[in-house]
N, C-alpha and C positions, 0 to 999 in steps of 0.2 A: 256194952258199949257206953262209954262215959263222955267222950269228947265230941265236939262238932265234926272233927276230922273222921273219927270212927263212924259216926252217923252217915256222913257223906260217902265214905268209902263203901259201907254196906249198901247204901242206896245205889251206888254205881254198880256193885256186884249184881244187885237185883235188876237194874236196867239191862245189864249185859245178859243175864240169864233169861229175861223176858224176850230179848231180841232173838236168842237162840231158839227158845221154845216156839215163838211165833213163826220163825223161818224154817226150822228143822223138826219141830215137835219133839225136842229132846233137850236135856241139859247140854251145856257146852261140852264138846269132845276134843280130844287131842290124841296123838299117836301114843300107844301104850309102850312103856319101857319097863321091863321087869326089874331093872337095876335102878329105877328112878321113881319109886313109889311115893305117893303123897297121902296124907290123912284126908285130903279133900276129894279123893277119888270116890266115885259112887257106882255101884253095880258091877257088872261083869264086863270083861273084854269082849268086844264084838268087832270082827274084821280088823283086828289090831288097833282098835280105838277104845279109849276109856272115857266115860263121862265124869264130870267133876262139878263140884259146887263149893264156892268159898266157905271156909269153915273157921269159926272163931277159935283161936288157940285156947286150949284148956289149961295150959301152964304158962304163967307169966314169964316172958323173956324181955331182956333189955339190951341196950347197946352200950352198957357201962364199960365193957372191955375196950371198945373203940375210944371212949372218952378217956380212959386211963392211959391207953397206948399213945394217944395223940395229945394228952394233957389239955383237953378242951371240953367244954360243955356243949353237947349237941342241942339244937333247937328241939323242943318236945314233939313237934309235928313229925320229925323224922322217925322217932320211935313209934308214934301212933300209926304211921303208914306201914312200917315193916314188921312190927311186933304184934299186930292185932289178929292176924288171920293167916291161914294157908290159902293160896290161890294161884292159879296160872296167871301169867301176865295178861293184862286186859288191853286189847286193841281198841283204840278210840280215835275220835277226831277232836281237835281243839281248834276252834275258829276255822274249820275247813281243812286243817292240816292233820295228816295221819301221825299218830304217836302210839307208843306201846308203854303203858304204865307198868313199871317193874313191880313184881310181887314175889312172894316166897312160896315155893312149891313144897318144900320139905326142910327138915333140919339141916341136911347137907347143903342145900341151896342157901339157907340162911348163913352158914359159915362162909360160903363162897362170896355172897353179897358183902359180908363184913370185910373180907380181904380186899375186894374191889373198892369199897368205900374208903378204906385206909389208903390204898394206892392213889385214889382220886384226890383225897384230901392232901396227901403229901405232894402231889404234882402241883396243886394249887398253891401250896405254901412256897414251893420252890420258884414258881412263877410270880410270887408276890400278889396273888389274886385273893379276893375275899373268899373266905371259907364257904363252901356249899357242898351239898350232897345230891347226887343225881337221883332222879325218881322216874324218869321216862326217857326212852330213846325216840329219835326223830327219823324221818326218811333220809335226811342228810346225816351220814354217819359221823360227821364232825360236830354235830350239835346234840346236846342233851338238854332236858328240862331238869332243873335242880331247885332245891330249897336253899335260899341264902341263909346260912346258919345264924347270922347275927339278928336278922329281922323276921325270918319265916316267910318272906316273900318268895313267890315262885318266879323263876327267871328262865329265859332261853339263854343257854350258855354255848358259845362256840369254843370248842376245846383248843387250848393253847393261845387264845386271844383274850383281850380285855373288853371286848364289846359284849355287853349284856343288855337285855331288855326285860323289864318286869312284865309278866303275863297275868299275875293275880297277886293280891295283897296277902293271901293266906292259902294254905293247902286246902282247907275246907271249901273256900270259894272256888279254887281251881278244880277240885273234884266235881263240884256241882255244875261246872261248865263243860265237862266231858260228855261226849256222845259215843256210846259203845258202837263198835263196828264188828262185823264178822271177819275173822282172819282168813 
């Protein structure tokens, strides 16, 4: 882990894992799907549930294919967030509001994420909105939390509208403000 973002991301994983362990005396669990296996799965399937622990990617991946397809340079924080580890999405609170930080479960999930990122970017371009990439979902399905591509600021984005509000000046700052929750 080389960047402030990666340090904060793995600190969030640790806080999330500690919450699970203090509450359930286990690593985080989720429903097991034999067709949706992840390198971060740990142990055996018990009662159709699998435990997992965020895992540093052993092979470097990038989002250069998105940059090439869209003819844009992505803010480096986007790559730090999505290319550093395998993890389930992390349920959190930001300033008392529930959110779910999007993460990559496996390589197939990474491909799906990239397709969704391209579609999101194209929609913003069509709406003449500043380029951003979503990083978290909100309880209001019309809102997402995203990284403003030009500055790296974290914003609350209402889909299809021009109203934006800055939540944090950087992804590292934003990750440090998140409080994990049990899903």
